[in-house]
Backbone bond lengths (Angstrom), bond angles and torsions (degrees), N, CA, C in turn:
res aa  C-N    CA-C-N  psi(-1)  N-CA   C-N-CA  omega(-1)  CA-C   N-CA-C  phi
1 M - - - 1.443 - - 1.528 110.78 -
2 K 1.347 116.94 -40.00 1.454 119.39 179.26 1.522 111.09 -66.04
3 Q 1.332 117.11 -39.01 1.468 119.13 -179.83 1.517 110.29 -63.83
4 N 1.315 117.18 -39.60 1.458 120.28 178.46 1.521 110.94 -63.35
5 S 1.335 116.75 -41.55 1.464 118.84 -179.18 1.525 110.94 -69.93
6 I 1.329 117.36 -37.20 1.461 120.25 178.20 1.522 110.31 -67.92
7 S 1.336 116.41 -45.64 1.467 118.26 -179.49 1.527 110.94 -65.29
8 S 1.322 117.09 -34.90 1.471 118.44 178.03 1.527 110.64 -69.01
9 L 1.350 117.50 -34.24 1.464 120.44 175.99 1.522 110.86 -66.10
10 V 1.332 117.02 -41.45 1.465 120.97 178.52 1.522 109.70 -63.06
11 K 1.314 117.80 -44.24 1.481 121.15 178.79 1.524 110.88 -61.72
12 Q 1.333 115.38 -41.59 1.460 119.09 179.93 1.529 110.47 -66.28
13 F 1.347 116.77 -40.76 1.462 120.31 178.54 1.526 110.10 -61.98
14 K 1.333 117.79 -45.79 1.473 121.23 179.27 1.523 110.69 -59.70
15 K 1.328 116.26 -42.04 1.461 120.55 -179.66 1.529 110.48 -64.02
16 E 1.342 116.33 -47.04 1.464 120.87 -179.53 1.532 111.06 -66.10
17 F 1.331 116.30 -42.78 1.461 120.63 -177.52 1.527 111.12 -65.37
18 S 1.330 117.13 -37.02 1.471 119.93 -179.17 1.522 111.99 -69.83
19 S 1.321 116.89 -21.03 1.464 118.98 180.00 1.534 112.68 -85.85
20 I 1.343 117.53 -5.85 1.458 121.37 -179.88 1.529 109.42 -85.77
21 S 1.329 116.54 146.80 1.463 121.08 179.62 1.532 110.78 -65.86
22 I 1.312 116.54 167.19 1.474 122.36 179.43 1.527 110.05 -59.10
23 V 1.323 116.87 -44.12 1.469 120.59 179.85 1.525 110.04 -62.21
24 G 1.297 117.77 -42.23 1.459 122.32 177.73 1.517 111.56 -63.10
25 R 1.325 115.90 -42.17 1.473 119.47 177.92 1.524 111.02 -62.24
26 L 1.334 116.57 -43.41 1.471 120.22 178.62 1.526 110.77 -62.00
27 F 1.331 115.66 -40.17 1.462 119.62 178.26 1.529 110.84 -61.06
28 Y 1.348 116.32 -49.11 1.462 120.16 -179.50 1.526 111.99 -63.74
29 L 1.322 117.71 -41.93 1.463 120.35 178.38 1.531 111.16 -63.72
30 T 1.335 116.53 -40.40 1.466 120.20 177.50 1.527 110.16 -62.93
31 A 1.324 116.21 -42.93 1.466 120.26 179.21 1.529 110.92 -62.15
32 I 1.326 116.99 -41.35 1.466 120.57 179.28 1.527 110.35 -65.05
33 V 1.325 117.42 -43.18 1.468 120.57 179.29 1.528 110.46 -63.00
34 V 1.319 117.14 -43.44 1.469 120.38 178.69 1.524 110.32 -61.75
35 L 1.323 117.62 -43.30 1.462 120.52 178.72 1.526 111.60 -63.14
36 L 1.315 117.14 -38.51 1.461 120.29 179.13 1.520 112.07 -71.06
37 L 1.335 117.45 -32.06 1.463 120.99 -177.71 1.532 113.61 -91.99
38 T 1.318 117.50 -5.35 1.461 120.58 -176.62 1.525 113.23 -52.67
39 P 1.334 119.71 -46.10 1.474 117.57 179.09 1.534 112.88 -58.61
40 I 1.295 117.30 -38.28 1.466 120.63 179.02 1.521 110.22 -71.45
41 L 1.321 116.74 -43.66 1.458 120.36 -178.65 1.525 111.80 -66.11
42 I 1.311 117.27 -32.72 1.461 120.26 -179.99 1.519 111.04 -78.38
43 N 1.323 118.06 -43.77 1.465 120.93 -176.45 1.518 113.29 -66.62
44 A 1.300 119.01 -35.48 1.463 120.49 -178.53 1.531 111.83 -62.21
45 P 1.335 119.73 -49.89 1.463 117.88 178.85 1.524 112.92 -64.83
46 I 1.336 118.24 -37.12 1.453 119.88 179.90 1.519 109.62 -62.55
47 T 1.321 116.91 -45.95 1.460 120.34 179.22 1.516 110.29 -60.56
48 F 1.327 118.08 -43.15 1.456 120.86 179.76 1.520 110.63 -62.47
49 F 1.340 117.53 -46.06 1.456 119.62 -177.88 1.518 111.66 -69.11
50 Q 1.345 117.92 -32.76 1.454 119.21 175.93 1.515 109.89 -64.04
51 F 1.339 117.32 -43.09 1.459 120.61 179.12 1.523 110.19 -64.78
52 A 1.337 116.84 -45.62 1.459 120.21 -178.32 1.522 110.84 -64.59
53 S 1.333 117.04 -35.70 1.461 118.86 -176.78 1.520 111.87 -71.04
54 T 1.348 118.82 -25.75 1.460 118.83 179.95 1.517 111.13 -65.72
55 K 1.317 117.50 -25.49 1.455 119.63 179.09 1.525 111.65 -78.22
56 N 1.334 117.30 -19.73 1.450 120.50 -175.27 1.524 113.46 -104.64
57 L 1.320 117.63 0.79 1.453 119.58 178.63 1.515 110.10 -68.47
58 A 1.307 116.30 149.23 1.461 120.05 173.94 1.522 108.04 -69.73
59 T 1.301 115.61 134.36 1.455 119.13 176.94 1.516 108.83 -78.00
60 G 1.308 115.66 154.32 1.443 118.86 178.92 1.505 111.49 -174.67
61 C 1.333 115.04 172.91 1.454 119.30 179.19 1.515 109.86 -145.26
62 T 1.320 114.34 157.22 1.456 122.50 173.82 1.526 107.94 -137.47
63 V 1.311 115.89 154.94 1.458 121.28 177.87 1.519 107.76 -124.96
64 T 1.339 115.43 130.92 1.465 120.68 176.76 1.515 109.33 -132.96
65 P 1.293 120.60 143.46 1.464 123.99 -12.93 1.520 110.57 -71.45
66 N 1.273 116.12 161.82 1.456 121.05 177.72 1.522 107.92 -143.28
67 P 1.304 118.57 109.30 1.463 128.65 8.95 1.538 111.65 -79.05
68 V 1.320 115.00 163.35 1.459 122.12 177.56 1.531 108.44 -117.25
69 K 1.317 116.76 146.37 1.463 120.62 178.68 1.524 109.95 -83.91
70 V 1.313 116.27 149.80 1.469 122.02 177.28 1.527 109.34 -55.89
71 N 1.328 115.82 140.88 1.470 125.23 -179.43 1.519 114.00 68.19
72 N 1.328 116.80 15.39 1.464 121.53 172.60 1.521 109.01 -110.09
73 D 1.335 114.86 159.69 1.464 120.14 179.66 1.525 111.24 -82.17
74 F 1.320 114.98 149.13 1.462 122.56 171.88 1.525 107.16 -131.99
75 T 1.326 116.57 155.09 1.458 121.73 -179.59 1.519 109.87 -121.75
76 I 1.323 115.54 129.00 1.465 122.10 174.07 1.519 106.48 -99.77
77 R 1.321 116.17 124.78 1.469 121.45 178.00 1.508 108.13 -114.96
78 G 1.324 115.50 124.73 1.459 121.72 176.41 1.516 110.58 -111.49
79 V 1.322 117.14 141.52 1.466 122.11 179.28 1.526 110.07 -135.62
80 G 1.328 115.22 153.55 1.463 121.03 173.93 1.516 114.87 85.34
81 Y 1.316 118.27 15.98 1.471 121.50 -179.96 1.528 109.56 -93.48
82 A 1.313 116.38 172.36 1.463 120.42 178.61 1.530 109.13 -63.04
83 P 1.328 117.45 139.43 1.461 120.22 -179.50 1.532 112.15 -64.95
84 N 1.323 114.96 144.15 1.472 122.94 172.54 1.527 113.42 53.02
85 T 1.317 117.02 45.36 1.468 120.11 179.26 1.528 110.51 -127.86
86 P 1.319 116.42 152.29 1.459 119.47 178.69 1.532 111.03 -79.55
87 V 1.329 115.14 142.04 1.462 120.88 175.10 1.530 108.44 -129.70
88 R 1.314 115.24 149.99 1.458 121.17 173.44 1.521 106.86 -106.65
89 V 1.310 115.99 132.38 1.457 121.76 -178.18 1.526 107.59 -112.21
90 N 1.325 116.18 112.23 1.463 121.31 178.45 1.522 109.19 -98.84
91 V 1.326 115.12 125.16 1.460 121.25 174.42 1.522 106.01 -106.56
92 I 1.338 115.67 117.61 1.459 121.83 -172.48 1.529 109.34 -112.33
93 D 1.329 115.72 128.28 1.465 120.87 172.26 1.526 108.22 -136.63
94 T 1.321 117.84 -171.70 1.469 120.89 -175.85 1.528 113.26 -65.98
95 S 1.327 117.40 -20.71 1.466 119.50 -179.44 1.528 112.94 -90.15
96 G 1.330 117.99 -9.64 1.459 119.50 178.38 1.519 113.26 142.42
97 I 1.339 114.76 -155.40 1.460 122.34 -175.93 1.526 109.11 -120.28
98 S 1.317 115.86 130.52 1.466 121.55 170.93 1.521 106.89 -109.65
99 S 1.335 116.69 126.66 1.467 121.10 -178.86 1.522 110.68 -106.80
100 Y 1.327 114.83 134.32 1.464 122.66 177.35 1.521 107.29 -128.33
101 Y 1.326 116.66 161.90 1.460 120.93 -177.81 1.520 110.02 -127.69
102 A 1.325 115.06 143.42 1.465 121.26 179.55 1.521 109.16 -144.34
103 Q 1.299 115.72 164.80 1.472 122.98 177.15 1.523 107.10 -120.46
104 T 1.327 117.56 130.80 1.464 119.58 177.12 1.523 109.94 -75.47
105 D 1.319 115.21 153.84 1.464 121.16 178.17 1.533 109.70 -86.22
106 P 1.332 118.97 -178.71 1.472 120.64 -179.46 1.527 114.78 -59.68
107 M 1.337 117.86 -18.57 1.466 120.58 178.00 1.535 112.06 -95.92
108 G 1.343 117.35 1.09 1.458 120.54 177.90 1.515 114.62 84.96
109 S 1.330 117.22 22.32 1.468 121.81 -179.94 1.521 110.20 -114.74
110 F 1.322 115.41 160.21 1.458 119.85 173.62 1.514 109.70 -150.47
111 N 1.331 115.63 157.82 1.464 123.92 172.87 1.516 107.43 -127.56
112 L 1.307 116.76 134.87 1.458 122.03 178.95 1.523 107.72 -133.82
113 T 1.315 116.88 120.51 1.460 121.06 -179.91 1.520 109.50 -109.48
114 E 1.334 115.65 129.53 1.470 122.43 -179.21 1.522 109.27 -137.57
115 R 1.320 116.46 175.72 1.457 123.12 -178.73 1.520 109.63 -105.25
116 A 1.339 116.05 134.87 1.469 121.98 176.47 1.525 108.23 -81.68
117 N 1.340 116.85 117.70 1.461 120.89 -173.72 1.526 115.30 -95.64
118 S 1.328 117.52 -29.80 1.462 118.83 -177.10 1.522 110.58 -148.08
119 K 1.336 115.30 154.96 1.460 120.51 178.89 1.523 109.09 -67.40
120 A 1.324 114.90 127.13 1.469 119.15 179.22 1.518 109.85 -174.25
121 S 1.312 114.81 163.21 1.446 122.20 169.19 1.530 106.06 -93.37
122 N 1.327 118.26 126.82 1.464 122.52 -172.91 1.522 111.76 -117.90
123 T 1.317 115.15 145.36 1.460 122.35 173.07 1.525 107.84 -117.20
124 V 1.329 116.20 135.77 1.463 121.55 179.07 1.519 108.50 -107.96
125 K 1.332 115.51 124.84 1.466 121.32 174.31 1.521 107.54 -122.06
126 I 1.316 115.61 134.41 1.461 120.88 -176.85 1.522 108.99 -111.06
127 W 1.330 114.73 132.82 1.459 121.85 -176.66 1.519 110.44 -111.80
128 D 1.310 115.30 141.30 1.459 122.22 171.29 1.524 107.12 -78.64
129 Q 1.312 116.95 111.21 1.466 120.23 -177.70 1.526 112.63 -66.40
130 N 1.336 118.12 -32.51 1.468 120.37 -178.90 1.526 112.03 -69.84
131 K 1.334 116.73 -34.79 1.467 120.67 -177.78 1.529 112.11 -103.20
132 N 1.319 117.15 -6.24 1.458 124.02 -179.17 1.527 112.09 51.46
133 K 1.342 115.16 48.44 1.459 119.54 176.10 1.518 109.28 -144.59
134 P 1.325 117.15 152.13 1.470 119.79 -177.58 1.525 111.72 -79.60
135 F 1.329 115.14 152.06 1.453 121.23 169.34 1.527 106.99 -80.87
136 P 1.315 118.34 149.36 1.470 119.60 -174.85 1.533 113.99 -70.12
137 Q 1.338 118.10 -26.82 1.449 119.55 -177.79 1.528 110.48 -79.84
138 E 1.307 115.58 146.76 1.456 121.33 176.02 1.519 107.88 -143.95
139 C 1.316 116.08 166.47 1.449 121.34 175.21 1.515 109.16 -137.60
140 S 1.310 115.63 169.77 1.469 118.53 -177.26 1.518 109.62 -139.89
141 F 1.331 114.88 161.45 1.455 120.50 176.40 1.514 109.05 -155.09
142 L 1.305 114.96 163.80 1.447 122.03 -176.64 1.523 109.73 -116.44
143 V 1.342 116.26 135.89 1.458 121.90 172.99 1.523 107.10 -107.58
144 K 1.348 116.23 122.36 1.481 121.22 -178.14 1.513 111.03 -107.39
């Protein structure tokens, strides 16, 4: 029964389609092609804009946990940097500067986990290793 109904629908479609003018047929065929290509046409611009937007995000960092206890680990998370590039992470306190190195992922983010060695108020500055200059944003955390 289903085959009969499907075949009758196909016959009816052929009959109706053949009665449409050439311009009408071109319009319908164009509409069908656009509907079939919509997922591709939509995904390409979204992917492009997502990639382009990663270059324009504000760079920044966060430290968790904050505050952190002495001899416990803390994680510095950076976002909005150039994809797949090396960064230097300077942790500055009253005793000096500790430098660490990380690589950003394809989205321009990184995570760096280190150990808190002494009680202090710390400032984190992130440097672009390729250009050897600091990014203007910084973050801070407390070791108790």
